[in-house]
LOLUMRO-709403 format. One line per 5 residues: for each residue x, y, z of N, C-alpha, C. Coordinates in nm, 2 decimals. Layout:
BEGIN
X/Y/Z/X/Y/Z/X/Y/Z  ...
***
This chain:
BEGIN
0.08/-0.13/0.03/0.02/0.01/0.02/0.13/0.10/0.02  0.07/0.23/-0.04/0.15/0.36/-0.09/0.17/0.38/0.03  0.23/0.46/0.08/0.26/0.55/0.19/0.15/0.61/0.21  0.13/0.73/0.13/0.04/0.82/0.17/-0.07/0.72/0.17  -0.14/0.66/0.14/-0.27/0.62/0.16/-0.29/0.56/0.27
-0.19/0.48/0.34/-0.20/0.41/0.45/-0.19/0.54/0.60  -0.09/0.65/0.54/-0.13/0.76/0.66/-0.28/0.78/0.66  -0.34/0.83/0.53/-0.46/0.92/0.53/-0.55/0.82/0.59  -0.59/0.68/0.60/-0.66/0.58/0.67/-0.58/0.55/0.81  -0.52/0.60/0.84/-0.45/0.58/0.95/-0.50/0.69/1.07
-0.49/0.83/0.96/-0.52/0.94/1.03/-0.70/0.96/1.03  -0.72/0.91/0.93/-0.92/0.87/0.97/-0.97/0.75/1.08  -0.90/0.67/1.08/-0.94/0.56/1.19/-0.91/0.65/1.34  -0.81/0.76/1.35/-0.76/0.80/1.44/-0.85/0.92/1.49  -0.93/0.96/1.38/-1.01/1.10/1.36/-1.16/1.05/1.44
-1.17/0.89/1.39/-1.31/0.85/1.44/-1.32/0.76/1.58  -1.14/0.76/1.63/-1.15/0.68/1.77/-1.14/0.83/1.87  -1.10/0.93/1.81/-1.10/1.03/1.89/-1.24/1.10/1.91  -1.33/1.08/1.81/-1.51/1.15/1.87/-1.55/1.08/1.94  -1.62/1.11/2.06/-1.68/1.04/2.11/-1.82/1.12/2.16
-1.86/1.18/2.04/-1.98/1.24/2.06/-2.07/1.18/1.92  -2.00/1.15/1.81/-2.09/1.05/1.74/-2.15/0.93/1.76  -2.04/0.86/1.80/-2.06/0.73/1.85/-2.05/0.61/1.73  -2.00/0.66/1.66/-1.95/0.58/1.51/-1.75/0.57/1.53  -1.80/0.41/1.49/-1.67/0.37/1.50/-1.61/0.31/1.37
-1.46/0.27/1.41/-1.42/0.20/1.30/-1.28/0.13/1.30  -1.25/0.04/1.29/-1.12/-0.04/1.30/-1.09/-0.14/1.22  -0.91/-0.14/1.23/-0.88/-0.26/1.12/-0.95/-0.41/1.19  -0.94/-0.49/1.04/-0.94/-0.61/1.09/-0.84/-0.75/1.08  -0.77/-0.71/1.20/-0.61/-0.86/1.16/-0.51/-0.73/1.14
-0.54/-0.58/1.17/-0.48/-0.51/1.15/-0.41/-0.46/1.02  -0.51/-0.49/0.91/-0.53/-0.48/0.79/-0.60/-0.32/0.75  -0.55/-0.24/0.70/-0.58/-0.10/0.69/-0.70/-0.12/0.54  -0.70/-0.21/0.46/-0.76/-0.24/0.39/-0.92/-0.29/0.42  -0.91/-0.38/0.52/-0.98/-0.43/0.58/-1.05/-0.38/0.70
-1.16/-0.32/0.74/-1.18/-0.25/0.87/-1.38/-0.26/0.88  -1.37/-0.26/0.99/-1.51/-0.29/1.09/-1.55/-0.13/1.11  -1.67/-0.14/1.07/-1.76/-0.02/1.07/-1.88/-0.03/1.18  -1.89/0.07/1.26/-2.00/0.03/1.36/-2.13/0.16/1.37  -2.25/0.17/1.42/-2.33/0.32/1.45/-2.44/0.29/1.49
-2.48/0.35/1.59/-2.60/0.32/1.63/-2.73/0.38/1.55  -2.85/0.29/1.54/-2.93/0.35/1.52/-3.05/0.45/1.52  -3.03/0.54/1.46/-3.09/0.70/1.48/-3.23/0.68/1.56  -3.22/0.75/1.65/-3.33/0.84/1.72/-3.45/0.85/1.67  -3.59/0.78/1.67/-3.70/0.79/1.66/-3.70/0.73/1.49
-3.62/0.60/1.50/-3.67/0.52/1.37/-3.66/0.41/1.46  -3.73/0.28/1.36/-3.74/0.15/1.38/-3.65/0.07/1.48  -3.48/0.18/1.40/-3.35/0.10/1.45/-3.32/0.16/1.55  -3.38/0.22/1.67/-3.29/0.30/1.72/-3.29/0.20/1.87  -3.17/0.21/1.91/-3.12/0.14/2.03/-3.06/-0.01/1.99
-3.06/-0.03/1.86/-2.94/-0.07/1.76/-2.80/-0.03/1.74  -2.73/-0.16/1.75/-2.63/-0.14/1.68/-2.57/-0.18/1.53  -2.52/-0.14/1.44/-2.54/-0.17/1.31/-2.39/-0.20/1.30  -2.30/-0.32/1.22/-2.19/-0.31/1.20/-2.23/-0.33/1.04  -2.08/-0.29/1.02/-2.07/-0.21/0.82/-1.88/-0.34/0.84
-1.92/-0.38/0.72/-1.78/-0.45/0.64/-1.73/-0.29/0.55  -1.57/-0.30/0.53/-1.55/-0.16/0.52/-1.40/-0.24/0.43  -1.40/-0.24/0.28/-1.31/-0.29/0.21/-1.25/-0.14/0.11  -1.13/-0.13/0.17/-1.05/-0.03/0.11/-1.02/-0.07/-0.03  -1.03/0.05/-0.14/-0.95/-0.03/-0.30/-0.81/0.06/-0.32
-0.81/0.01/-0.40/-0.60/0.04/-0.41/-0.64/0.22/-0.45  -0.77/0.22/-0.55/-0.74/0.36/-0.60/-0.77/0.44/-0.47  -0.84/0.41/-0.36/-0.87/0.49/-0.25/-0.77/0.60/-0.21  -0.83/0.79/-0.20/-0.95/0.80/-0.19/-1.03/0.82/-0.35  -0.97/0.81/-0.40/-1.04/0.84/-0.53/-1.11/0.76/-0.61
-1.15/0.66/-0.57/-1.28/0.56/-0.55/-1.33/0.56/-0.41  -1.47/0.50/-0.41/-1.50/0.50/-0.27/-1.45/0.39/-0.17  -1.50/0.39/-0.06/-1.47/0.24/0.02/-1.62/0.11/-0.03  -1.58/0.04/-0.03/-1.67/-0.09/-0.01/-1.75/-0.13/0.07  -1.89/-0.04/0.12/-1.90/-0.12/0.24/-2.05/-0.24/0.23
-2.03/-0.28/0.33/-2.19/-0.37/0.33/-2.20/-0.40/0.48  -2.37/-0.42/0.51/-2.41/-0.41/0.59/-2.38/-0.57/0.67  -2.29/-0.59/0.79/-2.29/-0.76/0.83/-2.39/-0.74/0.95  -2.50/-0.65/1.02/-2.57/-0.67/1.08/-2.71/-0.69/0.98  -2.80/-0.82/1.00/-2.90/-0.79/0.96/-3.02/-0.68/0.93
-3.09/-0.63/0.84/-3.08/-0.46/0.85/-3.24/-0.49/0.74  -3.40/-0.44/0.82/-3.49/-0.45/0.70/-3.49/-0.32/0.68  -3.45/-0.26/0.56/-3.43/-0.15/0.49/-3.44/-0.16/0.37  -3.54/-0.06/0.27/-3.52/-0.13/0.15/-3.45/-0.06/0.09  -3.31/0.04/0.10/-3.20/0.04/0.05/-3.10/-0.04/0.09
-3.11/-0.13/0.14/-3.02/-0.29/0.15/-3.09/-0.40/0.20  -3.00/-0.51/0.12/-3.05/-0.60/0.08/-3.04/-0.68/0.24  -3.19/-0.73/0.22/-3.20/-0.78/0.33/-3.14/-0.96/0.34  -3.10/-0.98/0.23/-2.98/-1.11/0.25/-2.82/-1.09/0.22  -2.78/-1.01/0.16/-2.64/-0.99/0.16/-2.57/-0.85/0.25
-2.71/-0.76/0.27/-2.63/-0.65/0.31/-2.55/-0.54/0.22  -2.58/-0.56/0.12/-2.57/-0.48/-0.03/-2.65/-0.33/-0.01  -2.55/-0.23/0.01/-2.59/-0.08/-0.01/-2.68/-0.02/-0.12  -2.73/0.04/-0.14/-2.84/0.10/-0.26/-2.80/0.27/-0.17  -2.66/0.35/-0.18/-2.65/0.51/-0.17/-2.52/0.53/-0.20
-2.59/0.66/-0.27/-2.50/0.78/-0.41/-2.38/0.80/-0.30  -2.36/0.83/-0.23/-2.18/0.86/-0.12/-2.13/0.73/-0.18  -2.13/0.65/-0.19/-2.09/0.47/-0.23/-2.04/0.46/-0.37  -2.12/0.56/-0.46/-2.11/0.49/-0.60/-2.06/0.61/-0.64  -2.15/0.71/-0.73/-2.13/0.81/-0.82/-2.15/0.92/-0.75
-2.15/0.91/-0.62/-2.18/1.06/-0.52/-2.06/1.09/-0.42  -1.96/0.99/-0.49/-1.81/1.00/-0.37/-1.72/1.07/-0.45  -1.64/1.16/-0.35/-1.54/1.25/-0.39/-1.43/1.19/-0.27  -1.33/1.25/-0.34/-1.20/1.23/-0.25/-1.20/1.30/-0.14  -1.31/1.41/-0.12/-1.25/1.47/0.03/-1.35/1.41/0.14
-1.43/1.30/0.05/-1.49/1.23/0.21/-1.41/1.14/0.24  -1.47/1.12/0.36/-1.40/1.03/0.44/-1.48/0.90/0.48  -1.40/0.78/0.57/-1.44/0.70/0.59/-1.57/0.73/0.69  -1.57/0.81/0.78/-1.65/0.82/0.89/-1.73/0.92/0.83  -1.68/1.00/0.74/-1.86/1.03/0.61/-1.97/0.96/0.60
-1.84/0.86/0.52/-1.96/0.76/0.43/-2.04/0.67/0.54  -1.99/0.66/0.71/-2.06/0.60/0.79/-2.17/0.65/0.84  -2.15/0.80/0.87/-2.23/0.89/0.87/-2.38/0.89/0.76  -2.30/0.91/0.65/-2.42/0.89/0.53/-2.50/0.77/0.53  -2.45/0.63/0.61/-2.51/0.56/0.63/-2.63/0.51/0.72
-2.56/0.59/0.79/-2.67/0.64/0.93/-2.79/0.69/0.92  -2.74/0.84/0.83/-2.84/0.90/0.77/-2.95/0.89/0.71  -2.88/0.73/0.63/-3.05/0.65/0.54/-3.14/0.55/0.60  -3.08/0.51/0.71/-3.12/0.49/0.84/-3.30/0.56/0.87  -3.28/0.69/0.88/-3.35/0.78/0.85/-3.43/0.81/0.80
-3.39/0.84/0.63/-3.45/0.87/0.54/-3.45/0.77/0.39  -3.55/0.69/0.41/-3.54/0.53/0.34/-3.57/0.57/0.23  -3.53/0.51/0.08/-3.59/0.54/-0.05/-3.62/0.44/-0.10  -3.76/0.41/-0.08/-3.80/0.33/-0.12/-3.82/0.28/-0.33  -3.83/0.39/-0.36/-3.82/0.47/-0.53/-3.73/0.35/-0.60
-3.60/0.39/-0.46/-3.47/0.35/-0.56/-3.39/0.18/-0.44  -3.48/0.11/-0.44/-3.42/0.04/-0.38/-3.33/-0.08/-0.36  -3.25/-0.12/-0.32/-3.18/-0.21/-0.29/-3.24/-0.38/-0.28  -3.33/-0.35/-0.23/-3.45/-0.50/-0.19/-3.56/-0.47/-0.18  -3.62/-0.51/-0.30/-3.76/-0.44/-0.30/-3.87/-0.54/-0.27
-3.85/-0.64/-0.18/-3.97/-0.70/-0.13/-3.98/-0.58/-0.03  -3.85/-0.53/0.05/-3.90/-0.42/0.19/-3.91/-0.29/0.15  -3.90/-0.28/0.00/-3.94/-0.17/-0.07/-4.10/-0.16/-0.07  -4.17/-0.26/-0.10/-4.27/-0.27/-0.12/-4.38/-0.26/-0.02  -4.30/-0.32/0.08/-4.40/-0.33/0.19/-4.38/-0.16/0.29
-4.29/-0.10/0.26/-4.29/0.03/0.30/-4.38/0.13/0.22  -4.38/0.09/0.09/-4.46/0.21/0.01/-4.63/0.12/0.06  -4.66/0.04/0.02/-4.78/-0.04/0.10/-4.86/-0.03/0.21  -4.78/-0.09/0.33/-4.80/-0.08/0.46/-4.68/-0.02/0.53  -4.67/0.10/0.56/-4.56/0.17/0.62/-4.55/0.13/0.81
-4.66/0.07/0.82/-4.70/0.09/0.98/-4.58/-0.08/0.98  -4.68/-0.19/0.85/-4.58/-0.31/0.91/-4.43/-0.33/0.90  -4.38/-0.26/0.78/-4.26/-0.17/0.73/-4.21/-0.18/0.90  -4.26/-0.06/0.96/-4.15/-0.02/1.15/-4.17/-0.15/1.16  -4.23/-0.23/1.24/-4.29/-0.34/1.30/-4.18/-0.45/1.25
-4.18/-0.46/1.16/-4.05/-0.59/1.14/-3.93/-0.53/1.14  -3.94/-0.35/1.09/-3.74/-0.36/1.07/-3.74/-0.34/1.27  -3.83/-0.32/1.34/-3.80/-0.30/1.47/-3.73/-0.40/1.55  -3.85/-0.52/1.46/-3.81/-0.67/1.53/-3.69/-0.71/1.51  -3.63/-0.68/1.35/-3.48/-0.70/1.28/-3.39/-0.65/1.40
-3.42/-0.53/1.43/-3.33/-0.46/1.48/-3.32/-0.55/1.64  -3.41/-0.55/1.68/-3.40/-0.62/1.84/-3.34/-0.76/1.78  -3.39/-0.84/1.71/-3.31/-0.99/1.67/-3.17/-0.99/1.67  -3.15/-0.85/1.56/-3.04/-0.87/1.50/-2.88/-0.77/1.52  -2.98/-0.63/1.56/-2.89/-0.53/1.66/-2.92/-0.52/1.77
-2.95/-0.57/1.85/-2.96/-0.57/1.98/-3.01/-0.44/2.06  -3.11/-0.43/1.97/-3.20/-0.32/2.00/-3.29/-0.34/2.15  -3.37/-0.26/2.21/-3.40/-0.32/2.35/-3.53/-0.36/2.32  -3.60/-0.53/2.35/-3.71/-0.53/2.28/-3.82/-0.47/2.30  -3.85/-0.36/2.42/-3.95/-0.31/2.45/-3.99/-0.18/2.35
-3.91/-0.17/2.28/-3.94/-0.06/2.19/-4.07/-0.13/2.10  -4.05/-0.27/2.07/-4.15/-0.30/1.98/-4.28/-0.28/1.97  -4.30/-0.31/2.12/-4.49/-0.24/2.13/-4.52/-0.11/2.16  -4.40/-0.04/2.15/-4.40/0.11/2.14/-4.49/0.20/2.06  -4.62/0.31/2.12/-4.71/0.33/2.04/-4.82/0.27/2.06
-4.83/0.15/2.10/-4.97/0.08/2.10/-4.98/0.04/2.24  -4.97/0.13/2.31/-5.00/0.10/2.49/-4.92/-0.01/2.55  -4.78/-0.03/2.48/-4.70/-0.09/2.54/-4.72/-0.28/2.50  -4.56/-0.37/2.51/-4.62/-0.46/2.46/-4.61/-0.54/2.55  -4.69/-0.70/2.58/-4.68/-0.73/2.64/-4.66/-0.88/2.58
-4.62/-0.99/2.66/-4.56/-1.13/2.63/-4.58/-1.19/2.51  -4.74/-1.17/2.53/-4.83/-1.22/2.36/-4.79/-1.18/2.29  -4.78/-1.06/2.26/-4.80/-0.95/2.18/-4.68/-0.99/2.11  -4.50/-0.96/2.22/-4.41/-0.98/2.15/-4.38/-1.13/2.10  -4.43/-1.22/2.13/-4.46/-1.39/2.08/-4.51/-1.35/1.97
-4.60/-1.32/1.94/-4.69/-1.31/1.80/-4.61/-1.21/1.67  -4.59/-1.12/1.77/-4.44/-1.03/1.65/-4.31/-1.12/1.59  -4.28/-1.18/1.67/-4.14/-1.26/1.66/-4.19/-1.39/1.59  -4.36/-1.41/1.56/-4.42/-1.52/1.46/-4.41/-1.47/1.36  -4.48/-1.35/1.35/-4.50/-1.29/1.21/-4.36/-1.21/1.18
-4.26/-1.20/1.21/-4.11/-1.16/1.16/-4.07/-1.28/1.09  -4.11/-1.35/1.14/-4.02/-1.52/1.15/-4.07/-1.58/0.96  -4.21/-1.56/1.00/-4.30/-1.58/0.86/-4.24/-1.48/0.75  -4.24/-1.33/0.80/-4.15/-1.24/0.70/-4.00/-1.29/0.62  -3.88/-1.30/0.72/-3.82/-1.35/0.71/-3.80/-1.46/0.59
-3.86/-1.57/0.64/-3.84/-1.66/0.58/-3.94/-1.66/0.39  -4.03/-1.54/0.38/-4.10/-1.51/0.26/-3.95/-1.40/0.22  -3.87/-1.37/0.29/-3.76/-1.26/0.23/-3.70/-1.36/0.17  -3.67/-1.46/0.26/-3.55/-1.53/0.23/-3.57/-1.63/0.10  -3.71/-1.67/0.05/-3.79/-1.71/-0.09/-3.76/-1.58/-0.14
-3.81/-1.50/-0.11/-3.80/-1.38/-0.26/-3.65/-1.39/-0.34  -3.56/-1.43/-0.27/-3.42/-1.42/-0.33/-3.43/-1.50/-0.47  -3.51/-1.61/-0.45/-3.52/-1.75/-0.53/-3.58/-1.65/-0.67  -3.64/-1.53/-0.66/-3.70/-1.46/-0.76/-3.79/-1.58/-0.86  -3.86/-1.67/-0.81/-3.96/-1.76/-0.86/-3.94/-1.89/-0.89
-3.79/-1.92/-0.88/-3.73/-2.01/-0.90/-3.78/-2.13/-0.80  -3.79/-2.27/-0.81/-3.80/-2.35/-0.70/-3.66/-2.33/-0.58  -3.69/-2.34/-0.48/-3.57/-2.32/-0.38/-3.46/-2.47/-0.43  -3.50/-2.59/-0.44/-3.42/-2.71/-0.43/-3.29/-2.66/-0.59  -3.42/-2.68/-0.67/-3.32/-2.64/-0.80/-3.22/-2.56/-0.81
-3.23/-2.43/-0.73/-3.15/-2.35/-0.74/-3.04/-2.36/-0.60  -3.08/-2.43/-0.49/-2.98/-2.48/-0.42/-2.91/-2.60/-0.42  -2.93/-2.69/-0.54/-2.81/-2.82/-0.62/-2.69/-2.70/-0.66  -2.74/-2.59/-0.73/-2.60/-2.50/-0.79/-2.49/-2.45/-0.65  -2.62/-2.44/-0.55/-2.55/-2.32/-0.44/-2.43/-2.39/-0.35
-2.50/-2.57/-0.36/-2.43/-2.63/-0.29/-2.27/-2.68/-0.40  -2.25/-2.58/-0.48/-2.13/-2.61/-0.60/-2.03/-2.50/-0.52  -2.07/-2.44/-0.46/-2.02/-2.33/-0.37/-2.03/-2.14/-0.42  -2.18/-2.14/-0.50/-2.19/-2.00/-0.54/-2.35/-1.97/-0.43  -2.35/-1.83/-0.45/-2.39/-1.80/-0.40/-2.60/-1.77/-0.45
-2.66/-1.76/-0.35/-2.81/-1.79/-0.42/-2.83/-1.67/-0.55  -2.78/-1.53/-0.52/-2.80/-1.45/-0.60/-2.71/-1.43/-0.73  -2.62/-1.53/-0.75/-2.52/-1.55/-0.85/-2.56/-1.65/-0.94  -2.66/-1.78/-0.87/-2.71/-1.88/-0.93/-2.82/-1.82/-1.00  -2.91/-1.72/-0.92/-3.06/-1.73/-0.99/-3.03/-1.61/-1.11
-2.93/-1.54/-1.15/-2.87/-1.48/-1.24/-2.85/-1.53/-1.34  -2.75/-1.66/-1.31/-2.72/-1.76/-1.43/-2.82/-1.83/-1.51  -2.92/-1.85/-1.43/-3.06/-1.89/-1.47/-3.13/-1.78/-1.52  -3.11/-1.65/-1.51/-3.22/-1.59/-1.59/-3.11/-1.57/-1.70  -3.00/-1.55/-1.69/-2.89/-1.54/-1.86/-2.95/-1.62/-1.91
-2.97/-1.77/-1.87/-2.97/-1.86/-1.95/-3.12/-1.88/-2.03  -3.21/-1.83/-1.97/-3.35/-1.82/-2.00/-3.40/-1.94/-1.95  -3.37/-2.01/-1.79/-3.42/-2.12/-1.81/-3.58/-2.10/-1.74  -3.69/-2.21/-1.73/-3.82/-2.19/-1.71/-3.85/-2.20/-1.56  -3.91/-2.08/-1.54/-3.94/-2.09/-1.31/-4.03/-2.18/-1.33
-4.12/-2.30/-1.44/-4.22/-2.40/-1.37/-4.29/-2.37/-1.28  -4.37/-2.24/-1.25/-4.45/-2.21/-1.17/-4.38/-2.25/-1.02  -4.25/-2.28/-1.03/-4.21/-2.26/-0.86/-4.16/-2.41/-0.83  -4.22/-2.52/-0.97/-4.16/-2.59/-0.91/-4.04/-2.69/-0.95  -4.01/-2.79/-0.88/-3.91/-2.87/-0.92/-3.89/-2.92/-1.04
-3.80/-2.95/-1.14/-3.78/-3.03/-1.19/-3.64/-3.08/-1.27  -3.59/-3.17/-1.38/-3.50/-3.20/-1.38/-3.45/-3.13/-1.47  -3.34/-3.04/-1.49/-3.34/-2.96/-1.62/-3.25/-3.08/-1.75  -3.22/-3.04/-1.86/-3.14/-3.11/-1.92/-3.04/-3.09/-1.95  -2.92/-3.15/-1.97/-2.76/-3.14/-1.99/-2.73/-3.04/-2.02
-2.79/-2.99/-2.10/-2.72/-2.84/-2.22/-2.76/-2.74/-2.13  -2.83/-2.77/-2.07/-2.86/-2.62/-1.98/-2.79/-2.62/-1.87  -2.80/-2.73/-1.80/-2.71/-2.76/-1.69/-2.57/-2.68/-1.73  -2.48/-2.73/-1.86/-2.39/-2.69/-1.91/-2.35/-2.54/-1.88  -2.48/-2.48/-1.95/-2.45/-2.35/-2.00/-2.50/-2.28/-1.86
-2.58/-2.35/-1.76/-2.55/-2.26/-1.63/-2.44/-2.25/-1.54  -2.37/-2.38/-1.53/-2.24/-2.39/-1.53/-2.16/-2.30/-1.58  -2.15/-2.30/-1.69/-2.05/-2.21/-1.74/-2.04/-2.07/-1.72  -2.21/-2.00/-1.69/-2.21/-1.90/-1.69/-2.14/-1.83/-1.50  -2.13/-1.93/-1.44/-2.13/-1.93/-1.32/-1.97/-1.96/-1.32
-1.88/-2.01/-1.39/-1.75/-2.03/-1.39/-1.69/-1.91/-1.46  -1.77/-1.79/-1.51/-1.74/-1.71/-1.60/-1.72/-1.77/-1.77  -1.74/-1.94/-1.80/-1.70/-1.89/-1.92/-1.77/-1.87/-2.02  -1.70/-1.78/-2.14/-1.77/-1.73/-2.27/-1.89/-1.82/-2.28
***
């Protein structure tokens, strides 16, 4: 790593550590200045309040002229974050990046994103659809995920409706589990889970296999499992391995 880039990253991390007001943090992973772990608290007045959200940060060779690559490692229910992979849709991390920005400013932008979701420019269509069609349900789900995955206080789930009871919390947890299962199935894009998982077992993640199925033009068969022809299997495998 070029010494000036290393010095800049080290200085940015020192600045973050010296800031005790924002409660934003960032640290190296295994002493690597290109592999960082960031975190920040959920903004007050949002479904994420009381939770702590962690982000994996990869610093590219061209930094600061190219933005850091960030993704949530804490599962979160938000239209601009994939509920499956943690991938983020945020201008600051793409076209809106400038060399004058920093790791800290990027983390602050992520924190602000939790306060101002953009469902019309989603990373997760399932979450965006819920926010648009049923914002109260979206808020409940987001709170439930914050409790389950980000350590938010459980009592926040029942606020605004006379407080939570053991029964309401149990019912909310059941609903949250059902929605999480539905979100997990949504990533299969209508293809049969067992059919996709046969390729996932080769070491590929679900979105990549689904993309290969879409590229080859595999029939969804109404979500039912079926045996693929050998020619299709070959085409899918070639796509997964990046062969022309």
